[in-house]
MARMARZA-669619 format. One record per residue: x negated, y, z negated of N, C-alpha, C, O in turn. Coordinates in Angstrom, 1 decimal. Layout:
N
  n.east  n.north    n.up  ca.east  ca.north   ca.up  c.east  c.north    c.up  o.east  o.north    o.up
       X        Y       Z        X         Y       Z       X        Y       Z       X        Y       Z
...
END
This chain:
201
  n.east  n.north    n.up  ca.east  ca.north   ca.up  c.east  c.north    c.up  o.east  o.north    o.up
   -10.8    -14.1    -5.8     -9.6     -13.4    -6.3    -9.7    -11.9    -6.3    -8.9    -11.3    -5.6
   -10.7    -11.4    -6.9    -10.9      -9.9    -6.9   -11.8     -9.5    -5.7   -12.7    -10.2    -5.3
   -11.4     -8.4    -5.0    -12.0      -8.1    -3.7   -12.7     -6.8    -3.6   -13.4     -6.5    -2.7
   -12.6     -5.9    -4.6    -13.2      -4.6    -4.6   -14.7     -4.7    -4.5   -15.3     -5.7    -5.0
   -15.3     -3.8    -3.8    -16.8      -3.8    -3.7   -17.5     -3.4    -5.0   -18.6     -3.9    -5.3
   -16.8     -2.6    -5.9    -17.5      -2.1    -7.1   -16.6     -2.4    -8.3   -16.6     -1.5    -9.2
   -15.9     -3.5    -8.4    -15.2      -3.9    -9.6   -14.0     -3.1    -9.9   -13.4     -3.1   -11.0
   -13.5     -2.2    -9.0    -12.4      -1.4    -9.4   -11.1     -2.2    -9.7   -10.5     -1.9   -10.7
   -10.9     -3.2    -9.0     -9.7      -4.1    -9.2    -9.8     -4.8   -10.6    -8.8     -4.9   -11.3
   -11.0     -5.2   -10.9    -11.2      -5.9   -12.2   -11.0     -4.9   -13.4   -10.5     -5.2   -14.4
   -11.5     -3.6   -13.2    -11.3      -2.6   -14.2    -9.9     -2.3   -14.4    -9.4     -2.3   -15.6
    -9.1     -2.1   -13.4     -7.7      -1.9   -13.5    -7.0     -3.0   -14.2    -6.1     -2.9   -15.0
    -7.3     -4.2   -13.7     -6.7      -5.4   -14.3    -6.9     -5.5   -15.8    -6.0     -5.8   -16.6
    -8.1     -5.2   -16.3     -8.4      -5.3   -17.7    -7.8     -4.1   -18.5    -7.2     -4.3   -19.5
    -7.9     -2.9   -17.9     -7.4      -1.7   -18.7    -5.9     -1.8   -18.8    -5.4     -1.2   -19.8
    -5.2     -2.5   -17.9     -3.8      -2.6   -18.0    -3.4     -4.0   -18.5    -2.2     -4.4   -18.4
    -4.3     -4.7   -19.1     -4.1      -6.0   -19.8    -3.4     -7.0   -18.9    -2.4     -7.7   -19.3
    -3.8     -7.1   -17.6     -3.3      -8.1   -16.7    -1.8     -7.8   -16.4    -1.1     -8.8   -16.2
    -1.4     -6.6   -16.3      0.0      -6.3   -16.1     0.6     -6.9   -14.8    -0.1     -7.1   -13.8
     1.8     -7.4   -14.9      2.5      -7.9   -13.8     3.6     -6.9   -13.3     4.0     -6.0   -14.1
     4.1     -7.0   -12.1      5.2      -6.2   -11.6     4.8     -4.7   -11.6     5.7     -3.9   -11.9
     3.6     -4.4   -11.2      3.2      -3.0   -11.2     3.4     -2.4    -9.8     4.0     -3.0    -8.9
     2.8     -1.2    -9.7      2.9      -0.4    -8.4     1.6      0.3    -8.2     1.0      0.9    -9.1
     1.2      0.4    -6.9     -0.1       1.0    -6.6     0.1      1.9    -5.4     1.0      1.8    -4.6
    -0.9      2.9    -5.3     -1.1       3.6    -4.0    -2.6      3.5    -3.7    -3.4      3.8    -4.5
    -2.9      3.1    -2.5     -4.2       2.8    -2.1    -4.5      3.7    -0.8    -4.1      3.3     0.3
    -5.2      4.8    -1.0     -5.5       5.7     0.1    -6.9      5.5     0.5    -7.8      5.7    -0.2
    -7.0      5.1     1.8     -8.3       4.7     2.3    -8.5      3.3     2.0    -9.6      2.9     1.4
    -7.6      2.4     2.3     -7.5       1.0     1.9    -8.4      0.1     2.6    -8.6     -1.0     2.2
    -8.9      0.5     3.8     -9.8      -0.3     4.6    -9.1     -1.5     5.0    -7.9     -1.5     5.3
    -9.7     -2.7     5.1     -9.0      -3.9     5.5    -8.1     -4.4     4.4    -8.2     -4.0     3.3
    -7.2     -5.3     4.8     -6.2      -5.8     3.8    -6.7     -6.6     2.7    -6.1     -6.6     1.6
    -7.8     -7.3     2.9     -8.3      -8.2     1.9    -9.8     -7.9     1.5   -10.0     -7.5     0.3
   -10.7     -8.0     2.3    -12.1      -7.8     2.0   -12.4     -6.3     1.7   -11.9     -5.4     2.4
   -13.0     -6.1     0.5    -13.4      -4.7     0.1   -12.1     -3.9    -0.3   -12.2     -2.7    -0.4
   -11.0     -4.6    -0.5     -9.7      -3.9    -0.8    -9.5     -3.8    -2.3    -9.7     -4.8    -3.0
    -9.1     -2.6    -2.8     -9.0      -2.4    -4.2    -7.6     -2.9    -4.8    -7.5     -3.0    -6.0
    -6.7     -3.2    -3.9     -5.3      -3.5    -4.4    -4.8     -4.9    -4.0    -3.8     -5.3    -4.5
    -5.6     -5.6    -3.2     -5.1      -6.9    -2.7    -4.8     -7.8    -3.9    -3.7     -8.5    -3.8
    -5.6     -7.9    -4.9     -5.4      -8.9    -5.9    -4.1     -8.7    -6.7    -3.5     -9.6    -7.2
    -3.6     -7.4    -6.7     -2.5      -7.2    -7.6    -1.2     -7.7    -7.0    -0.2     -7.9    -7.7
    -1.2     -8.0    -5.7      0.0      -8.6    -5.1     0.2    -10.0    -5.7     1.4    -10.5    -5.7
    -0.9    -10.7    -6.1     -0.7     -12.0    -6.7    -0.1    -11.9    -8.1     0.3    -12.9    -8.7
     0.0    -10.7    -8.7      0.6     -10.5    -9.9     2.0     -9.7    -9.7     2.5     -9.1   -10.6
     2.5     -9.9    -8.5      3.8      -9.4    -8.2     3.9     -7.9    -8.1     5.0     -7.3    -8.4
     2.8     -7.2    -7.9      2.8      -5.8    -7.7     3.3     -5.5    -6.3     3.3     -6.3    -5.4
     3.8     -4.3    -6.1      4.0      -3.8    -4.7     3.4     -2.4    -4.6     3.0     -1.8    -5.6
     3.4     -1.8    -3.4      2.8      -0.5    -3.3     2.6     -0.1    -1.9     3.2     -0.6    -1.0
     1.8      0.9    -1.7      1.5       1.5    -0.4     0.0      1.6    -0.1    -0.8      2.0    -1.0
    -0.3      1.1     1.1     -1.7       1.2     1.5    -1.8      2.2     2.7    -1.0      2.1     3.6
    -2.7      3.1     2.7     -2.9       4.1     3.8    -4.3      3.9     4.3    -5.2      4.0     3.6
    -4.3      3.7     5.6     -5.6       3.6     6.3    -5.5      4.1     7.7    -4.6      3.8     8.5
    -6.5      5.0     8.1     -6.4       5.7     9.4    -6.9      4.8    10.5    -6.5      5.0    11.6
    -7.8      3.9    10.2     -8.5       3.1    11.3    -7.5      2.1    11.9    -7.0      1.2    11.1
    -7.2      2.2    13.1     -6.3       1.3    13.8    -6.8     -0.2    13.8    -6.0     -1.1    13.9
    -8.1     -0.4    13.8     -8.7      -1.7    13.9    -8.3     -2.6    12.7    -8.4     -3.8    12.8
    -7.9     -2.0    11.6     -7.5      -2.7    10.4    -6.0     -3.1    10.4    -5.6     -3.9     9.5
    -5.2     -2.6    11.2     -3.8      -2.7    11.1    -3.4     -4.2    11.1    -2.5     -4.6    10.4
    -4.0     -5.0    12.0     -3.5      -6.4    12.1    -3.8     -7.2    10.9    -3.2     -8.2    10.6
    -4.7     -6.7    10.0     -5.1      -7.5     8.8    -4.0     -7.4     7.8    -4.0     -8.2     6.9
    -3.1     -6.5     7.9     -2.1      -6.3     6.9    -0.8     -7.2     7.0     0.1     -7.1     6.3
    -0.8     -8.0     8.0      0.4      -8.9     8.2     0.6     -9.8     7.1     1.7    -10.3     6.9
    -0.5    -10.1     6.3     -0.4     -11.0     5.2    -0.1    -10.3     3.9     0.0    -11.0     2.8
     0.0     -9.0     3.9      0.2      -8.3     2.6     1.7     -7.9     2.4     2.4     -7.8     3.4
     2.1     -7.8     1.2      3.4      -7.4     0.8     3.6     -5.8     0.9     4.7     -5.3     1.0
     2.5     -5.1     0.8      2.6      -3.7     0.6     3.2     -3.0     1.9     3.2     -3.6     2.9
     3.6     -1.8     1.7      4.0      -0.9     2.8     2.7     -0.4     3.4     2.0      0.4     2.7
     2.4     -0.7     4.6      1.1      -0.3     5.2     1.4      0.9     6.2     2.3      0.8     7.0
     0.7      2.0     6.0      0.8       3.2     6.8    -0.5      3.4     7.5    -1.5      3.7     6.9
    -0.5      3.2     8.8     -1.7       3.3     9.6    -1.8      4.7    10.2    -1.5      4.9    11.4
    -2.2      5.7     9.4     -2.1       7.1     9.8    -3.1      7.9     9.0    -3.8      7.4     8.0
    -3.3      9.1     9.3     -4.1      10.1     8.6    -3.5     10.4     7.3    -2.4     10.9     7.2
    -4.3     10.1     6.2     -3.8      10.3     4.8    -3.5     11.8     4.5    -2.7     12.1     3.6
    -4.0     12.7     5.3     -3.8      14.1     5.0    -2.6     14.7     5.8    -2.3     15.9     5.7
    -1.9     13.8     6.5     -0.7      14.3     7.3     0.5     13.6     6.8     1.5     13.6     7.6
     0.5     13.1     5.6      1.7      12.4     5.1     2.5     13.2     4.1     1.9     13.9     3.3
     3.8     12.9     4.1      4.7      13.5     3.0     4.8     12.4     2.0     5.7     11.6     2.0
     4.0     12.4     1.0      3.9      11.4     0.0     5.2     11.4    -0.9     5.6     10.3    -1.3
     5.8     12.5    -1.2      7.0      12.5    -2.0     8.1     11.7    -1.3     8.7     10.9    -1.9
     8.3     12.0     0.0      9.3      11.3     0.7     9.0      9.8     0.8     9.9      8.9     0.7
     7.7      9.5     1.1      7.3       8.0     1.2     7.6      7.3    -0.1     8.1      6.2    -0.1
     7.2      7.9    -1.2      7.4       7.3    -2.5     8.9      7.2    -2.9     9.3      6.1    -3.4
     9.7      8.2    -2.6     11.1       8.1    -2.8    11.8      7.0    -2.0    12.6      6.2    -2.5
    11.4      6.9    -0.7     12.0       5.9     0.2    11.6      4.5    -0.3    12.3      3.5     0.0
    10.4      4.4    -0.9      9.9       3.1    -1.4    10.4      2.7    -2.8    10.1      1.7    -3.4
    11.2      3.7    -3.3     11.7       3.5    -4.7    10.6      3.2    -5.7    10.7      2.4    -6.5
     9.6      4.1    -5.6      8.4       4.0    -6.4     8.8      4.4    -7.9     9.6      5.3    -8.0
     8.2      3.8    -8.9      8.5       4.2   -10.3     7.8      5.5   -10.5     6.8      5.9    -9.8
     8.3      6.2   -11.5      7.7       7.6   -11.8     6.3      7.4   -12.4     5.5      8.3   -12.3
     6.1      6.3   -13.1      4.7       6.0   -13.5     4.1      5.0   -12.6     4.6      3.8   -12.6
     3.2      5.4   -11.8      2.5       4.5   -10.9     1.3      3.9   -11.6     0.5      4.7   -12.1
     1.1      2.6   -11.5      0.1       2.0   -12.4    -1.3      2.3   -11.9    -2.2      2.5   -12.7
    -1.5      2.3   -10.6     -2.9       2.5   -10.1    -2.9      3.3    -8.8    -2.2      3.0    -7.8
    -3.8      4.3    -8.8     -4.1       5.1    -7.6    -5.5      5.0    -7.3    -6.4      5.3    -8.1
    -5.8      4.5    -6.0     -7.1       4.4    -5.5    -7.3      5.4    -4.4    -6.5      5.4    -3.4
    -8.3      6.3    -4.4     -8.5       7.2    -3.4   -10.0      7.1    -2.9   -10.9      7.3    -3.7
   -10.1      6.7    -1.7    -11.5       6.4    -1.1   -11.6      6.9     0.3   -11.6      6.0     1.2
   -11.6      8.2     0.5    -11.7       8.7     1.9   -12.9      9.7     1.9   -12.7     10.8     2.5
   -13.9      9.4     1.3    -15.2      10.2     1.3   -14.9     11.6     0.9   -14.3     11.8    -0.2
   -15.4     12.6     1.7    -15.3      14.0     1.2   -13.9     14.5     1.3   -13.7     15.7     0.9
   -13.0     13.8     1.8    -11.6      14.2     1.8   -10.7     13.7     0.7    -9.5     13.9     0.7
   -11.3     13.0    -0.2    -10.5      12.4    -1.3    -9.8     13.4    -2.2    -8.6     13.2    -2.5
   -10.4     14.6    -2.4     -9.7      15.6    -3.2    -8.5     16.2    -2.4    -7.4     16.4    -3.0
    -8.6     16.3    -1.1     -7.5      16.9    -0.3    -6.3     15.9    -0.4    -5.2     16.3    -0.5
    -6.6     14.6    -0.3     -5.5      13.6    -0.4    -4.9     13.7    -1.8    -3.7     13.6    -1.9
    -5.7     13.7    -2.8     -5.2      13.8    -4.2    -4.3     14.9    -4.4    -3.3     14.8    -5.1
    -4.6     16.1    -3.9     -3.7      17.2    -4.1    -2.4     17.2    -3.3    -1.5     17.9    -3.6
    -2.3     16.3    -2.3     -1.1      16.1    -1.6     0.0     15.3    -2.3     1.1     15.3    -2.0
    -0.5     14.6    -3.4      0.5      13.7    -4.1     1.4     14.6    -5.0     0.9     15.6    -5.5
     2.6     14.1    -5.2      3.6      14.9    -6.0     3.4     14.7    -7.5     4.1     14.0    -8.1
     2.4     15.4    -8.0      2.0      15.2    -9.4     3.1     15.7   -10.4     3.2     15.3   -11.5
     4.0     16.6    -9.9      5.1      17.1   -10.7     6.2     16.1   -10.9     7.0     16.2   -11.8
     6.2     15.0   -10.1      7.2      14.0   -10.2     6.7     12.6   -10.6     7.4     11.8   -11.2
     5.4     12.4   -10.3      4.8      11.0   -10.6     3.6     11.2   -11.4     2.8     12.2   -11.3
     3.3     10.2   -12.3      2.0      10.2   -13.0     1.4      8.8   -12.7     2.0      7.9   -12.3
     0.1      8.7   -12.9     -0.7       7.6   -12.6    -1.5      7.0   -13.8    -2.2      7.8   -14.5
    -1.3      5.8   -14.1     -1.9       5.2   -15.3    -3.4      5.1   -15.2    -4.1      5.5   -16.1
    -3.9      4.7   -14.0     -5.3       4.6   -13.7    -5.6      5.1   -12.4    -4.8      4.9   -11.4
    -6.7      5.9   -12.3     -7.1       6.4   -11.0    -8.6      6.1   -10.8    -9.4      6.4   -11.7
    -8.9      5.6    -9.6    -10.3       5.5    -9.2   -10.5      6.4    -8.0    -9.7      6.2    -7.0
   -11.4      7.3    -8.0    -11.5       8.3    -6.9   -13.0      8.5    -6.5   -13.9      8.6    -7.4
   -13.2      8.4    -5.2    -14.6       8.5    -4.7   -15.0     10.0    -4.6   -14.3     10.8    -4.1
   -16.3     10.3    -5.0    -16.9      11.6    -4.8   -18.2     11.5    -4.2   -18.8     12.5    -3.7
   -18.8     10.3    -4.1    -20.1      10.1    -3.5   -21.2     11.1    -3.9   -21.9     11.7    -3.1
   -21.3     11.2    -5.2    -22.2      12.1    -5.8   -23.7     11.8    -5.4   -24.5     12.6    -5.4
   -23.9     10.5    -5.1    -25.3      10.1    -4.7   -25.7     10.7    -3.4   -26.8     10.7    -3.0
   -24.7     11.1    -2.6    -24.9      11.8    -1.4   -24.7     13.3    -1.5   -25.6     14.1    -1.0
   -23.6     13.7    -2.1    -23.2      15.1    -2.1   -23.5     15.9    -3.4   -23.2     17.1    -3.4
   -24.0     15.2    -4.4    -24.1      15.9    -5.7   -22.8     16.3    -6.2   -21.8     15.5    -6.2
   -22.7     17.5    -6.7    -21.5      18.0    -7.4   -20.5     18.6    -6.4   -19.5     19.1    -6.9
   -20.8     18.6    -5.2    -20.0      19.3    -4.2   -18.5     19.0    -4.3   -17.6     19.9    -4.3
   -18.1     17.7    -4.4    -16.8      17.3    -4.5   -16.4     16.8    -5.9   -15.3     17.0    -6.4
   -17.4     16.3    -6.6    -17.1      15.8    -8.0   -16.6     16.8    -8.9   -15.6     16.5    -9.6
   -17.1     18.0    -9.0    -16.7      19.0    -9.9   -15.3     19.4    -9.7   -14.5     19.6   -10.6
   -14.9     19.6    -8.4    -13.6      20.1    -8.0   -12.5     19.0    -8.4   -11.4     19.3    -8.9
   -12.9     17.7    -8.1    -12.0      16.6    -8.5   -11.7     16.6   -10.0   -10.6     16.5   -10.5
   -12.8     16.8   -10.8    -12.7      16.7   -12.2   -11.9     17.9   -12.8   -11.0     17.7   -13.6
   -12.1     19.1   -12.2    -11.3      20.2   -12.7    -9.8     20.0   -12.4    -9.0     20.3   -13.3
    -9.5     19.5   -11.2     -8.1      19.3   -10.9    -7.4     18.2   -11.8    -6.4     18.5   -12.3
    -8.1     17.1   -12.0     -7.5      16.0   -12.8    -7.4     16.4   -14.3    -6.5     16.0   -14.9
    -8.4     17.1   -14.7     -8.4      17.5   -16.1    -7.2     18.5   -16.3    -6.6     18.5   -17.4
    -7.0     19.3   -15.3     -5.9      20.3   -15.5    -4.5     19.6   -15.5    -3.6     20.2   -16.0
    -4.5     18.4   -15.1     -3.2      17.6   -15.2    -3.2     16.7   -16.4    -2.2     16.0   -16.6
    -4.2     16.8   -17.2     -4.2      16.0   -18.5    -4.9     14.7   -18.4    -4.8     13.9   -19.4
    -5.5     14.3   -17.3     -6.1      12.9   -17.2    -7.4     12.9   -18.0    -8.1     13.9   -18.1
    -7.7     11.7   -18.5     -9.0      11.5   -19.2   -10.0     10.8   -18.4    -9.7      9.8   -17.7
   -11.2     11.3   -18.3    -12.3      10.8   -17.6   -12.9      9.6   -18.4   -13.7      9.8   -19.2
   -12.4      8.4   -18.0    -12.8       7.2   -18.8   -14.2      6.8   -18.4   -15.0      6.5   -19.3
   -14.5      6.8   -17.2    -15.9       6.4   -16.7   -16.3      7.4   -15.6   -15.8      7.3   -14.5
   -17.2      8.3   -15.9    -17.6       9.3   -15.0   -18.9      8.9   -14.3   -19.8      8.3   -14.9
   -18.9      9.2   -13.0    -20.2       8.9   -12.2   -20.5      7.4   -12.2   -21.7      7.0   -12.5
   -19.5      6.6   -12.0    -19.7       5.2   -11.8   -20.7      4.9   -10.7   -20.5      5.5    -9.6
   -21.7      4.2   -11.0    -22.8       4.0   -10.0   -22.5      2.9    -9.0   -21.8      1.9    -9.3
   -23.1      3.0    -7.8    -23.0       2.0    -6.8   -23.7      0.7    -7.3   -24.8      0.8    -7.8
   -23.0     -0.4    -7.3    -23.7      -1.6    -7.7   -25.0     -1.8    -7.1   -25.2     -1.5    -5.9
   -26.0     -2.1    -7.9    -27.4      -1.9    -7.5   -27.7     -2.7    -6.2   -28.4     -2.2    -5.3
   -27.3     -3.9    -6.1    -27.6      -4.7    -4.9   -27.0     -4.1    -3.6   -27.7     -4.1    -2.6
   -25.8     -3.5    -3.7    -25.2      -2.8    -2.6   -26.0     -1.6    -2.3   -26.2     -1.2    -1.1
   -26.4     -0.8    -3.3    -27.1       0.4    -3.1   -28.4      0.2    -2.3   -28.7      0.9    -1.4
   -29.1     -0.9    -2.7    -30.4      -1.2    -2.1   -30.2     -1.6    -0.6   -31.1     -1.4     0.2
   -29.0     -2.0    -0.3    -28.7      -2.4     1.1   -28.4     -1.3     2.0   -28.3     -1.4     3.2
   -28.2     -0.1     1.5    -27.7       1.1     2.3   -29.0      1.7     3.0   -29.6      2.6     2.5
   -29.3      1.1     4.1    -30.4       1.6     4.9   -30.3      3.0     5.2   -29.2      3.5     5.7
   -31.3      3.8     5.0    -31.3       5.2     5.3   -30.9      6.1     4.1   -31.1      7.3     4.1
   -30.3      5.4     3.1    -29.9       6.1     1.9   -30.7      5.8     0.7   -30.5      6.3    -0.4
   -31.6      4.8     0.9    -32.4       4.4    -0.2   -33.3      5.4    -0.9   -33.9      5.2    -2.0
   -33.5      6.5    -0.1    -34.3       7.6    -0.7   -33.5      8.4    -1.7   -34.1      9.2    -2.4
   -32.2      8.2    -1.8    -31.4       9.0    -2.7   -31.3      8.3    -4.1   -31.5      7.1    -4.2
   -31.1      9.1    -5.1    -30.9       8.6    -6.4   -29.5      7.9    -6.5   -28.5      8.5    -6.0
   -29.4      6.8    -7.2    -28.1       6.1    -7.4   -27.4      6.8    -8.6   -27.4      6.3    -9.7
   -26.9      8.0    -8.3    -26.4       8.8    -9.4   -24.8      8.9    -9.4   -24.2      9.9    -9.8
   -24.2      7.8    -8.9    -22.8       7.7    -9.0   -22.0      8.0    -7.7   -22.5      8.7    -6.8
   -20.9      7.3    -7.5    -20.1       7.4    -6.3   -18.6      7.6    -6.6   -17.9      8.1    -5.7
   -18.2      7.3    -7.8    -16.8       7.4    -8.2   -16.6      7.9    -9.6   -17.5      7.7   -10.4
   -15.4      8.4    -9.9    -14.9       8.6   -11.3   -13.7      7.7   -11.5   -12.9      7.6   -10.6
   -13.6      7.2   -12.7    -12.4       6.3   -13.1   -11.7      7.0   -14.2   -12.3      7.3   -15.3
   -10.4      7.3   -14.1     -9.6       8.1   -15.0    -8.5      7.3   -15.5    -8.0      6.3   -14.9
    -8.0      7.7   -16.7     -6.8       7.1   -17.3    -5.8      8.2   -17.7    -6.2      9.3   -18.0
    -4.6      7.8   -17.8     -3.6       8.7   -18.2    -3.5      8.7   -19.8    -3.7      7.6   -20.3
    -3.3      9.8   -20.4     -3.3       9.8   -21.9    -2.3      8.8   -22.5    -2.5      8.4   -23.7
    -1.3      8.4   -21.8     -0.3       7.4   -22.4    -0.9      6.1   -22.6    -0.4      5.3   -23.3
    -2.1      5.8   -22.0     -2.8       4.5   -22.3    -3.6      4.5   -23.6    -4.1      3.5   -24.0
    -3.7      5.7   -24.2     -4.4       5.8   -25.5    -5.8      5.4   -25.4    -6.3      4.6   -26.3
    -6.5      5.8   -24.3     -7.9       5.5   -24.1    -8.8      6.7   -24.2   -10.0      6.7   -23.9
    -8.3      7.8   -24.7     -9.0       9.1   -24.8   -10.2      9.1   -25.7   -11.1      9.9   -25.6
   -10.3      8.0   -26.5    -11.5       8.0   -27.4   -12.6      7.2   -26.8   -13.7      7.0   -27.5
   -12.4      6.7   -25.6    -13.5       6.0   -24.9   -13.9      6.7   -23.7   -13.1      7.2   -22.9
   -15.3      6.8   -23.5    -15.8       7.6   -22.4   -17.2      7.0   -22.0   -18.0      6.9   -22.9
   -17.4      6.8   -20.7    -18.7       6.4   -20.2   -19.2      7.3   -19.1   -18.4      8.0   -18.5
   -20.5      7.4   -18.9    -21.0       8.2   -17.9   -22.3      7.6   -17.3   -23.1      7.0   -18.0
   -22.4      7.8   -16.0    -23.6       7.2   -15.3   -23.9      5.8   -15.6   -24.9      5.4   -16.1
   -22.8      5.0   -15.3    -22.9       3.6   -15.8   -22.5      2.7   -14.6   -21.7      3.1   -13.7
   -23.1      1.5   -14.5    -22.8       0.6   -13.5   -21.4      0.0   -13.8   -21.1     -0.2   -15.0
   -20.6     -0.3   -12.8    -19.2      -0.7   -13.0   -19.1     -2.0   -13.8   -18.2     -2.2   -14.6
   -20.1     -3.0   -13.6    -20.0      -4.2   -14.4   -20.2     -4.0   -15.8   -19.8     -4.8   -16.7
   -20.9     -2.9   -16.2    -21.2      -2.6   -17.6   -19.9     -1.9   -18.2   -19.7     -2.1   -19.4
   -19.1     -1.3   -17.4    -17.8      -0.8   -17.9   -17.0     -2.0   -18.3   -16.4     -2.0   -19.4
   -16.9     -3.0   -17.5    -16.1      -4.2   -17.7   -16.5     -4.9   -19.0   -15.7     -5.3   -19.8
   -17.8     -4.9   -19.2    -18.3      -5.6   -20.4   -18.0     -4.9   -21.7   -18.1     -5.4   -22.8
   -17.7     -3.6   -21.6    -17.5      -2.8   -22.8   -16.0     -2.6   -23.1   -15.7     -2.0   -24.1
   -15.1     -3.1   -22.3    -13.7      -2.9   -22.6   -13.0     -4.2   -22.8   -11.8     -4.3   -23.0
END
């Protein structure tokens, strides 16, 4: 049922209490099903937008309901795309996973018109340290978002399988954020495995 590599979809499902009829934006969505952070939500009647640059994944989206955009995430007019898709002003889930370009994509979104209930964003701190993480945090905090789980760690089994990277410390690859409207500002985790986040909420 759930397909995310690091429990992102389960986190969103729980934090939003199994919401139905939601809306998502998935930037860097990879394949349509395997390792996909938003696939499961279509079974709860969600709709949304998936953006993936790799042409080899395009054929996998024939089974999805989402609007699939097979293009460079940094060359899109998100305001127009969201307006044309009749997106709600409160978007339930934003997933951003395009490595060191995640912050650039985040800044292209029309934050003056839309807000996001839950955000998972990649910073790959276990590779880059604070290079991208700090800038992402400064930007999202300036918009009022709450860092619910900072420095979420790569699931251990997957981390050990990363040949060539095993010499690095497993010091986190993503931050998970919530909008203040969810009333979760009194909860905060840091340097935690994603499955432990799930067990605590």
